[in-house]
C-alpha positions in Angstrom: -0.6 19.9 90.7 1.1 23.0 90.4 -0.2 24.7 87.0 2.8 24.4 85.2 2.4 20.6 84.8 -1.4 21.0 84.3 -0.9 23.3 81.2 2.0 21.4 80.2 -0.4 18.4 80.6 -3.0 20.0 78.7 -0.4 21.2 75.7 0.3 17.9 75.4 -3.4 15.8 75.3 -5.2 18.7 73.3 -3.2 21.4 71.6 -0.7 19.1 70.3 -3.1 16.2 68.4 -5.3 19.6 67.6 -2.4 21.4 65.9 -1.8 17.8 64.2 -5.1 17.5 62.8 -5.1 20.8 61.5 -2.3 20.4 59.6 -3.3 17.1 58.4 -6.4 18.9 56.8 -4.8 21.9 55.3 -2.5 19.8 53.6 -5.4 17.5 52.4 -7.5 20.5 51.2 -4.6 22.7 49.9 -4.9 21.6 46.2 -8.7 21.8 45.7 -8.2 25.5 47.7 -5.7 26.5 45.3 -7.2 24.2 42.1 -10.4 26.9 43.1 -8.6 29.9 43.3 -6.9 29.3 39.7 -10.0 28.1 38.1 -11.8 31.4 39.3 -8.9 33.5 38.0 -8.7 32.0 34.5 -12.4 32.2 34.0 -12.5 35.7 34.7 -9.7 36.9 32.2 -8.4 33.7 30.5 -5.3 34.0 28.9 -1.6 32.5 27.7 2.1 33.7 27.6 2.8 34.6 24.0 5.4 37.2 21.7 6.9 38.4 25.5 3.6 39.1 26.8 0.1 38.1 28.5 -2.6 37.4 25.2 -6.3 37.6 26.1 -7.5 33.7 25.4 -10.4 33.1 23.5 -9.5 35.5 20.4 -8.5 34.0 17.3 -7.1 36.9 15.2 -3.9 38.9 16.2 -2.5 41.8 14.9 0.3 44.6 15.3 0.7 48.1 14.3 3.3 49.8 13.5 5.3 53.2 12.4 9.1 54.5 11.7 9.9 53.7 15.3 10.0 50.4 14.8 12.7 50.6 12.2 13.5 48.2 9.3 11.3 45.6 9.7 11.3 41.9 8.2 7.9 41.0 6.9 9.0 37.9 5.9 9.6 36.7 9.4 7.1 39.0 11.1 4.5 36.4 9.0 6.3 33.0 9.5 6.5 33.8 13.4 4.4 31.4 15.5 3.9 30.7 19.5 1.8 28.5 21.6 -0.8 28.2 18.1 -1.1 32.5 17.4 0.1 34.1 14.7 0.4 37.1 13.4 -2.9 38.0 10.6 -2.9 41.7 10.0 -0.9 45.0 10.6 -2.0 48.3 10.8 0.7 50.8 9.4 1.1 54.7 10.0 0.8 56.9 7.1 0.0 60.4 8.1 0.4 62.7 10.6 -1.9 66.3 10.8 -1.6 68.0 7.8 1.6 67.5 6.1 3.6 64.8 7.5 3.5 61.5 6.1 5.2 58.7 8.0 8.7 57.9 6.3 8.9 54.1 7.0 5.1 53.9 5.4 6.0 53.0 1.4 8.4 49.8 2.4 5.7 49.0 4.9 3.1 48.9 3.0 4.5 46.8 0.0 6.1 44.3 2.2 3.8 43.5 4.9 0.9 42.6 2.2 4.0 40.8 -0.3 4.5 38.5 2.8 0.9 37.6 3.2 -0.5 40.1 6.1 -3.6 41.5 5.8 -2.7 45.4 6.2 -4.4 48.7 6.7 -2.9 52.3 7.2 -4.3 54.6 9.7 -3.7 58.6 10.4 -2.9 60.4 13.6 -5.3 63.0 13.9 -4.6 66.3 15.9 -8.5 68.2 16.7 -6.2 71.3 16.3 -6.0 71.0 13.1 -8.1 71.6 10.0 -9.9 68.2 9.7 -10.5 68.7 5.9 -6.5 69.3 5.1 -5.6 66.3 7.6 -7.9 63.6 5.5 -6.4 65.5 2.1 -3.0 64.1 3.3 -4.3 60.7 4.3 -6.0 60.1 0.8 -3.0 61.9 -0.8 -0.9 59.0 0.7 -2.4 56.1 1.0 -3.8 53.9 -2.2 -6.4 51.0 -0.5 -7.2 48.1 -2.6 -9.5 45.2 -2.9 -8.4 43.0 0.1 -7.0 45.9 2.1 -8.7 46.6 5.8 -10.2 49.8 6.3 -9.0 53.1 6.8 -8.1 54.4 10.8 -7.9 57.2 12.7 -5.9 57.7 15.5 -7.4 60.4 18.0 -6.0 60.2 21.6 -5.5 64.2 22.2 -7.3 67.0 22.8 -5.5 70.0 22.1 -7.2 71.8 24.8 -10.5 71.5 22.5 -14.0 70.5 23.6 -15.8 67.5 23.5 -18.5 69.1 20.9 -15.3 70.7 19.0 -13.5 67.6 18.4 -16.4 65.6 18.1 -17.6 68.1 14.9 -13.9 68.2 13.4 -13.6 64.2 13.5 -16.6 63.8 11.8 -16.1 66.3 8.9 -12.5 63.9 8.5 -14.4 60.6 8.6 -16.8 61.8 6.4 -14.3 63.0 3.5 -12.4 59.8 4.3 -15.8 57.5 4.1 -16.9 59.5 0.8 -13.4 58.6 -1.0 -12.5 54.8 0.0 -16.2 54.1 -0.2 -15.8 52.2 3.1 -16.6 53.4 6.9 -13.4 54.5 8.6 -12.5 52.7 12.6 -11.9 55.1 15.0 -9.0 54.4 17.3 -8.6 55.9 20.8 -7.9 54.9 24.4 -10.8 54.2 26.9 -10.5 57.4 28.9 -10.2 59.5 26.0 -13.3 58.1 24.6 -15.5 58.2 28.0 -14.3 61.9 28.1 -15.0 63.1 24.7 -16.5 60.5 21.9 -19.2 58.6 24.1 -22.7 58.3 22.4 -21.2 60.3 19.3 -19.8 57.4 17.0 -22.0 54.9 17.7 -22.4 53.3 14.6 -18.5 53.2 13.7 -16.5 50.4 14.7 -14.2 51.7 17.4 -10.2 50.7 18.3 -9.8 50.8 21.9 -6.0 50.6 23.6 -6.2 49.7 26.8 -3.1 47.9 28.6 -4.2 48.0 32.4 -7.1 45.9 34.1 -7.6 43.7 31.1 -10.6 41.7 33.3 -12.7 44.8 32.4 -12.0 44.7 28.8 -12.4 41.3 28.4 -16.0 41.3 30.2 -17.4 44.9 31.1 -15.9 46.7 27.8 -16.4 43.8 25.3 -19.5 45.0 23.8 -17.8 48.1 23.3 -14.8 47.1 21.0 -14.2 46.0 17.7 -10.4 45.7 18.3 -8.5 46.0 21.2 -4.7 46.9 21.3 -3.9 45.1 24.8 -0.2 45.2 25.3 2.3 47.6 23.5 5.5 45.2 24.6 5.2 42.4 22.1 8.1 40.3 21.3 8.3 39.7 17.1 10.8 38.0 14.9 11.7 40.6 12.7 11.0 43.3 14.9 13.6 45.5 17.0 12.4 46.3 20.0 8.7 46.9 21.2 5.6 46.3 19.2 1.9 46.9 19.9 -0.3 43.5 19.9 -4.2 43.8 19.3 -6.6 41.3 19.2 -10.3 41.3 17.3 -13.1 40.6 18.9 -15.0 38.0 16.9 -14.4 34.8 14.2 -12.6 34.8 11.6 -15.3 35.2 9.0 -16.7 38.1 11.1 -13.0 39.8 10.8 -13.1 38.8 6.9 -16.3 40.9 6.4 -14.9 43.7 7.5 -12.1 43.4 4.1 -12.6 46.0 1.3 -14.6 43.9 -1.7 
């Protein structure tokens, strides 16, 4: 028998049946295979689509932070919006920056956010190159905190060419003055890289609000013991707000969140 005929015979009797069996097995097993992949992914980082972004699943308290860059906000629509069972519970509002700047939308946002049922908090954008004491004075002059408000926040994400030692010394001056004035411990906002480079180990007794828009799995798992608040996206879409807005989750229960509120 010629080699070509032998090859054709083997192909018809062995290769084709084996191929059919393999394809059949793949079809049967594929749903289980892909199901396992999906299950593994959801176990690592469960998530839900809402407000135009991926929101970490499993957290109860959600909030936003705003400044003049969001323009005129319709706080009633913000408060009424609900997607997939998720509503916005709190809003942090920019009040001041440096030693002289004050956010032009703060007074309006401060008033109307509370009038429409949102828990509110105020934050200061801090410059390590400016006098820490005067920056605290700028915030204190602008912000009057009441019972039911959230603790004040200091936003630090620039080094301004200063060393870690000088940054920490100045920040401690600012935090001490703010805490003495309001009788409540402030919260520190920063990003994970700035924290690891300049602040790590120096502010362990403060609540941390950490920004991290990428590598969510690490925030959900590895960093979860580090942060109290997590700013997980800057691209949220909310009724009543033009453009994008920052989204945050609180690391704990509603009861634990309520414990932070000024009494």
